[in-house]
VMD Tcl script that draws the C-alpha trace (Angstrom):
set ca {
  {47.03 -74.27 14.05}
  {44.28 -75.73 16.23}
  {42.49 -77.05 13.28}
  {45.76 -78.74 12.07}
  {46.16 -80.18 15.47}
  {42.84 -81.88 15.63}
  {43.17 -83.45 12.17}
  {46.90 -84.58 12.66}
  {47.66 -88.17 13.64}
  {51.43 -87.47 14.03}
  {52.41 -87.25 17.56}
  {55.52 -85.35 17.09}
  {53.58 -82.73 14.79}
  {51.06 -82.48 17.41}
  {53.54 -81.63 20.09}
  {55.29 -79.06 17.87}
  {51.81 -77.23 17.26}
  {50.88 -77.42 20.78}
  {54.11 -75.81 21.72}
  {53.65 -73.08 19.20}
  {50.00 -72.43 20.15}
  {51.14 -72.11 23.73}
  {53.92 -69.66 22.67}
  {51.44 -67.31 20.73}
  {48.93 -67.40 23.69}
  {51.65 -66.20 25.71}
  {52.89 -63.37 23.43}
  {49.11 -62.36 23.08}
  {48.78 -62.08 26.79}
  {51.91 -60.23 27.29}
  {51.15 -57.73 24.65}
  {47.63 -57.13 26.26}
  {49.13 -56.64 29.39}
  {51.58 -54.09 28.12}
  {48.63 -52.21 26.19}
  {46.66 -52.01 29.40}
  {49.54 -50.57 31.25}
  {50.50 -47.92 28.81}
  {46.70 -46.91 28.75}
  {46.85 -46.80 32.65}
  {50.10 -44.63 32.66}
  {48.54 -42.31 30.16}
  {45.62 -41.73 32.32}
  {47.66 -40.90 35.48}
  {50.51 -38.98 34.20}
  {50.25 -35.16 34.27}
  {50.64 -33.52 30.76}
  {53.68 -31.65 30.31}
  {56.34 -31.42 27.66}
  {58.10 -34.71 29.14}
  {54.89 -36.93 29.23}
  {52.97 -35.61 26.31}
  {55.60 -36.85 23.91}
  {55.50 -40.67 24.78}
  {55.19 -43.37 22.10}
  {51.82 -44.79 22.15}
  {50.23 -41.12 22.21}
  {48.84 -42.12 18.94}
  {48.38 -45.47 16.92}
  {48.56 -43.72 13.58}
  {51.23 -45.60 11.37}
  {53.62 -42.73 9.80}
  {57.01 -42.72 8.18}
  {60.26 -42.13 9.98}
  {61.86 -38.83 9.71}
  {64.42 -38.85 7.01}
  {67.94 -38.05 7.99}
  {68.92 -34.48 7.16}
  {72.22 -33.29 5.93}
  {74.22 -31.50 8.63}
  {74.50 -27.71 8.08}
  {76.83 -25.10 9.54}
  {75.53 -22.51 12.21}
  {75.60 -20.00 9.42}
  {73.76 -22.15 7.04}
  {70.98 -22.97 9.40}
  {70.44 -19.44 10.47}
  {70.34 -18.05 6.83}
  {67.74 -21.00 6.18}
  {65.74 -20.06 9.19}
  {65.80 -16.33 8.05}
  {64.64 -17.14 4.66}
  {61.73 -19.28 5.89}
  {60.39 -16.55 8.47}
  {60.73 -13.80 5.62}
  {58.77 -15.94 3.18}
  {56.17 -17.37 5.46}
  {55.89 -14.43 7.71}
  {52.20 -13.74 7.04}
  {50.99 -17.19 7.09}
  {52.78 -17.80 10.57}
  {51.26 -14.83 11.84}
  {47.81 -15.82 10.69}
  {48.07 -19.14 12.52}
  {49.23 -16.93 15.73}
  {45.67 -15.42 15.53}
  {43.82 -18.46 15.73}
  {42.17 -19.35 18.97}
  {39.84 -22.34 18.21}
  {41.32 -25.83 18.41}
  {39.84 -27.15 15.23}
  {40.72 -23.91 13.15}
  {44.29 -24.13 14.28}
  {44.27 -28.05 13.29}
  {42.74 -27.54 9.84}
  {45.36 -24.54 9.06}
  {48.24 -26.45 9.99}
  {47.04 -29.59 7.97}
  {46.45 -27.31 5.14}
  {49.94 -25.71 5.53}
  {52.25 -28.70 6.55}
  {55.45 -26.53 5.81}
  {54.51 -24.39 8.78}
  {54.79 -27.38 11.30}
  {58.51 -26.57 12.15}
  {60.98 -25.14 14.68}
  {61.16 -21.92 12.43}
  {57.49 -21.42 13.05}
  {57.84 -21.69 16.84}
  {60.83 -19.33 16.68}
  {59.10 -16.72 14.82}
  {56.03 -16.70 17.08}
  {58.44 -16.38 20.09}
  {60.29 -13.46 18.47}
  {56.69 -11.87 17.80}
  {55.57 -12.37 21.28}
  {58.58 -10.47 22.69}
  {58.02 -7.52 20.16}
  {54.21 -7.42 20.89}
  {55.08 -7.08 24.77}
  {57.43 -4.39 24.12}
  {54.73 -2.58 22.16}
  {52.43 -3.13 25.45}
  {50.13 -5.47 23.42}
  {49.65 -7.75 26.22}
  {46.48 -9.52 25.37}
  {47.50 -10.26 21.80}
  {50.92 -11.55 23.07}
  {49.10 -14.21 25.36}
  {47.23 -15.24 22.20}
  {50.27 -15.68 20.15}
  {51.90 -17.36 23.21}
  {49.22 -19.76 23.40}
  {49.83 -20.83 19.67}
  {53.47 -20.79 20.26}
  {53.02 -23.54 23.01}
  {50.73 -25.71 20.70}
  {53.65 -25.70 18.02}
  {56.08 -26.50 20.76}
  {53.84 -29.32 21.99}
  {53.74 -30.87 18.47}
  {57.34 -30.35 17.78}
  {58.18 -32.37 21.21}
  {55.78 -35.16 20.24}
  {57.54 -35.35 16.92}
  {61.09 -35.85 18.54}
  {59.78 -38.27 20.87}
  {57.92 -40.45 17.94}
  {60.69 -39.79 15.46}
  {58.26 -38.87 12.78}
  {57.71 -35.50 10.86}
  {55.77 -32.85 12.85}
  {52.82 -32.64 10.57}
  {52.03 -36.34 11.29}
  {51.52 -35.58 15.09}
  {49.15 -32.64 14.26}
  {45.87 -34.72 14.30}
  {47.11 -36.96 17.28}
  {47.69 -33.71 19.27}
  {44.71 -31.88 18.70}
  {42.61 -35.00 19.29}
  {44.16 -35.32 22.57}
  {43.78 -31.81 23.74}
  {40.34 -31.79 23.02}
  {39.35 -34.99 24.84}
  {41.76 -34.69 27.77}
  {40.65 -34.44 31.44}
  {41.31 -31.37 33.91}
  {44.83 -32.67 34.71}
  {45.88 -32.61 30.97}
  {44.78 -28.86 30.34}
  {46.34 -28.01 33.96}
  {49.57 -29.12 32.42}
  {49.12 -27.34 29.11}
  {47.99 -23.95 30.91}
  {51.03 -24.33 33.22}
  {53.42 -24.36 30.44}
  {51.75 -21.43 28.76}
  {51.72 -19.30 32.03}
  {55.45 -20.05 32.45}
  {56.16 -18.97 28.75}
  {54.17 -15.85 29.11}
  {56.23 -14.98 32.13}
  {59.54 -15.57 30.25}
  {58.39 -13.28 27.63}
  {57.34 -10.41 29.78}
  {60.58 -10.60 31.63}
  {62.52 -10.77 28.18}
  {60.67 -7.78 27.08}
  {61.34 -5.75 30.05}
  {64.88 -6.49 29.74}
  {65.10 -5.32 26.07}
  {63.01 -2.26 26.81}
  {65.37 -1.22 29.56}
  {68.48 -2.06 27.44}
  {66.96 0.12 24.55}
  {66.07 3.09 26.95}
  {69.58 2.89 28.43}
  {71.22 3.11 25.05}
  {68.91 6.02 23.93}
  {69.71 7.90 26.95}
  {73.52 7.25 26.71}
  {73.30 8.42 23.02}
  {71.32 11.57 24.14}
  {73.82 12.22 26.65}
  {76.69 11.80 24.25}
  {75.14 14.45 21.97}
  {74.77 17.05 24.73}
  {78.41 16.68 26.00}
  {81.19 18.72 24.29}
  {84.89 18.27 23.97}
  {86.39 16.65 27.26}
  {83.07 15.52 28.51}
  {81.72 19.14 29.35}
  {78.32 20.33 28.59}
  {78.48 23.48 26.12}
  {77.26 26.70 27.39}
  {73.94 26.56 25.19}
  {73.27 23.07 26.42}
  {73.79 23.92 30.22}
  {70.96 26.49 30.04}
  {68.53 23.72 29.71}
  {69.49 22.52 33.10}
  {69.36 25.65 35.03}
  {65.57 25.65 35.68}
  {66.11 22.23 37.40}
  {68.91 23.29 39.62}
  {67.96 26.82 40.56}
  {69.73 26.67 43.93}
  {72.70 24.71 42.83}
  {76.01 26.32 41.58}
  {76.96 26.09 38.10}
  {80.21 24.18 38.95}
  {78.32 21.81 40.85}
  {76.11 21.01 37.80}
  {79.15 20.39 35.83}
  {80.38 17.86 38.19}
  {77.00 16.19 38.07}
  {76.78 16.05 34.36}
  {80.34 14.71 34.11}
  {79.51 11.97 36.47}
  {76.59 10.92 34.34}
}
mol new
graphics top color blue
foreach p $ca { graphics top sphere $p radius 0.5 }
foreach p [lrange $ca 0 end-1] q [lrange $ca 1 end] { graphics top cylinder $p $q radius 0.2 }
display resetview
């Protein structure tokens, strides 16, 4: 436009071109200011599930998520179960990874694993590992669960497929400062705490059901303990009369 302006003798054309140049320069200045402000906010903001997933996290150009057909709850659960059954071994392999680069390359090689069902299976697996008292392995799988959850949150915010967010996430996590890692580790610690509590609740409930079932097996008609079963209790209550034993057992 500036070259045209110099070569033109038409005053009207010159004024219009000058106005266009001024408008473009203002737009460029506004854009630069906005970009600098976004970079400044990114450096200052703590990294959690709310701030990690802002547009501008990555400048990679990707396609928008295609609209999906609405499914019923039963259809969704059935589809989720089929996915977990089909890719169980692949998901568990991802759960064992502890290196950022290995995790990234594995997901890029298996893009179908970057989804909500993978995160759900990893969470379910964590609970079972804790119930089996495999706390160390549970924490490793929990780490990978948080990785998947961060990728999914980023995908929702940017409205792109989860696999498109994988390179950006791992680049960010490897180059982030201490505050970003503190945010990630805080999310991980909170998740591990929830897993431990959930596993304890399920274990306590399971033990209560087993004890109730065993108690029902010992009781005879009318809630009384048969004579042959009663003898098993006598060594524990040598100083207690039989009627009192029957009352105590019935209360159980």
